[in-house]
N, C-alpha and C positions, 0 to 999 in steps of 0.2 A: 523844172521837170523833176519829179521825184522818182528815184530808182526803187523798184520793188521786185517782189516775186510775181511772175505772170499770173493772171487770175486763175487759169486752169490748173495751176499747181496747188492752189489753195483749196481745190475741191478734194477732199478725201476719198481715195478710191474705195469702192465698196467691195468687201470680200466676196468672192464667188459663192454661190449657193452649193452646199455640200451635196454630193451625190446621193441619191435616194433610189430605192428599188422601183420597179415598174408598177404603177397603180393597178390595182386589181378590182374587178367586179366580183368579188369572192364571197360565196355562202358556205359555210362549213358543211361538210358531207357527213353521212351516216357511217357509224361503225359497221363492219361486216357482222352478219348474223350467223347463227349457228345452223347453217343449212348446207345442203350438199351441192358440190360442183361436179357435173357429170361430163366426161369426154368420151371419146370412141375407145380408148384404151385403159382408161383409168377413172376411178370415182374417188373423189375427196368427200368423205362423210364425216360428221361430227364424230369425235372420239368416243368410244363405248368401252370403258374400262374392263368390264366383266367379260365382254365377248372378245375383246382384242388383245388381252394380256398374253395369252397362250401362243397365238399364231405369230404376234410380234416378237415374243421372246425367241420363237424357234427360228425366225428368219435373221436374227441378230446375235446369236450365240451359238457356239458349238453345240452338237456336231454338224449342223447343217448351215448354221449362220456364220456371219463374219464379225467376230468380236471387235475388229479395228474400227467398226462403225462408231464406237463410243470414244475413241481416242481424243478427238477435239470437242466432244459435247460437254455440257456442264454437268451431266450425271452419267451413270452407268459405268461399266456393265454391271449386270445384276446376277445374284447367286441363283435365282430361280424365277419362274413365271409369276409366282405368287408375290415375290418382292417387286417385281416390275409392275404387277397390277396394282399394289399399294400406291406407288407414284402416280399411275394412271388415274386412279381414283381421286387423288388430290386435286389434279388439274383438269379433270373431265368438265367441270362446270365453270372453269375460268373463261373470262371474256377477253383478257389480254395478259398473256398470250391466249389465243383461240386455236385449239388444237383440232387437227383433222387427221383421220387414219387414210392412208393411200391404199386403196383396194383395187386390185388387178381385176380387169374385165376379160371375159364374161364370167369368170369363176367366183369373183367377189372374195378373194382371199386377201386378208390384210398383209401388206408388204412393206409398210413403212409409215413414217410420221412426218408432219410439217405443221408449222403454225403461222398465223398472222400475229404480230406483236409490236410493241411501241406504236400503238394506234393513236395518232394525233389527227383526229377527224377535223378539228378546228383549223389545222394548218394544211390538211391535205397530204400528210405523210404516213407511210405505213411500210413496215418491214416484213419480209418472210424469213423465217429462221426455224431453228430447232429442227432442221432438216435432216432425216436420214432415210436412206433407201436400203431395204434388205437386199441380200445377195441376188434373189430372182428379179429385182426391179432395177438393179444398176445397169447403166448403159442401155437402157431400153427406150422404145418409143414412148411407152407410158410414162417414164420418168420426165422426159422433156415435156410431154403433154401436161404433166401435173404443174409445172412451173408456168406454162402458157395459161392455164386455167386460172391460176392465182393471180397473175399479172393481168389478164384480160377482165376478171371480176373487179380488181382494185380500180383500174383505169376507166373501163368501159361502162361498168355497171354501177359502181359506187362514186366515180368521179374524182378519185384521189389524183394529186399533182405529182406525187413522188413515191417511188417504190424502192426500198432499201434491202440490201444484202450485206451481211456483215459475217466474218469469220476469223478464227485465229490466223494471224498473218503467216504462221508456219503450215497452214492447211493448204497445201498445194493442189489437191484435187478440187477442193471448194472453190479457190480462186480461179482455177481453169474453167470450172463450171459457170461461175458469174461471168466471165469473159465471154464464153460460148453463147450464153443466153442473152447477151447484148447489154449487161450492165457496165458502166463506166467506173473505172477505179478512181477514187477521190482522195486516197492517202491512208496512212497508218496511224492510229491513236496508239502512242507508245505507252507502256506500263498501264494498259487501260483496265485490266481486270486481274484478279487472282482467282484461278480455277483449278480446283483439285491440288491446292498447294503450289501451284506453278504460275510464274508471270505469263500473262497473255497480252501481247500486242494485237490490236484488232485492225484488220483491213476492211475498209469501207468502200461499198459500190453502190450504184444507184442507176435507176432509169427514171427520167422525168417525162411528163405527159407530152412534151414537144417531140421527144424521140419515140414514143411509144407507137405510132402508126407504122413507121417503117420496121420497127422490131416486131410488131404484130404480124405484118405482111410475111416477114421472114419466117416466123413461126409457122403461119398458116401454110406457106409454100412447102415448107420442110415436112410438115405433117400429112400432105396429101398422099394417097396411095401410089401415085405415079412417080413419086420420088424414091420409091423402094423397089428393089429387084425381086425376083421370085424367092430368094433366100432371105428376103428381109433386110438386105444391106442398103444403106442409103446410097443414092446416086450423086447427090450434091449435099455439102454440109450446111449446117444452119448458118455459119458465118458466110459462107460463099453466097448463098441465097440472099442474105441480108444485104450484102454489099451490092449485088446486082439489082436489088430493088430500091 
């Protein structure tokens, strides 16, 4: 009788298959077009440098505007409406970033700016950024509706999988806004950028398509007229409504 290693021990164990992502039946989506997005309180229309420079300067610079709008942005503040207009003229026809002027309704007064950027239509990822709200737009129903319109257009009309929000990690108001709108914090990219001669660590947030239906329902419930009293004060917060849905 010959002693030996059991036969099963001679069979070399096969390594497990490495983990892979979920297979997708995915078709690249279209990039957003230069077209208006209209809500009940705000209109997002393509940037018009000539028409928008003066009113945008007025709502973002003294004596009537808030100069701190520019603290965490890549550009600004500006010395004059003409100087701001020169920058707007440079980006007016850009496709990425694709800029919109935020226009209050019904008076159609320009009150701020926003853009789609880092548009990865092949992967279904898009960011909203370059956001600033002039003083009359801050903490208003129109401001919240503007973010809703951008998100709805990206997910429901264009078919993107991922919507991003990035900001300076020191920008506490922007981070609170991202969380209020339903974005999930994903981390901080340390020493990510140099902006205006200073280090910028960048906080990353996102909403993905699986999460969007519940977030959309929260936005729509918050925006209903029944959610506001006679003085325009909300009855239930966006976060409360989103949690209840």
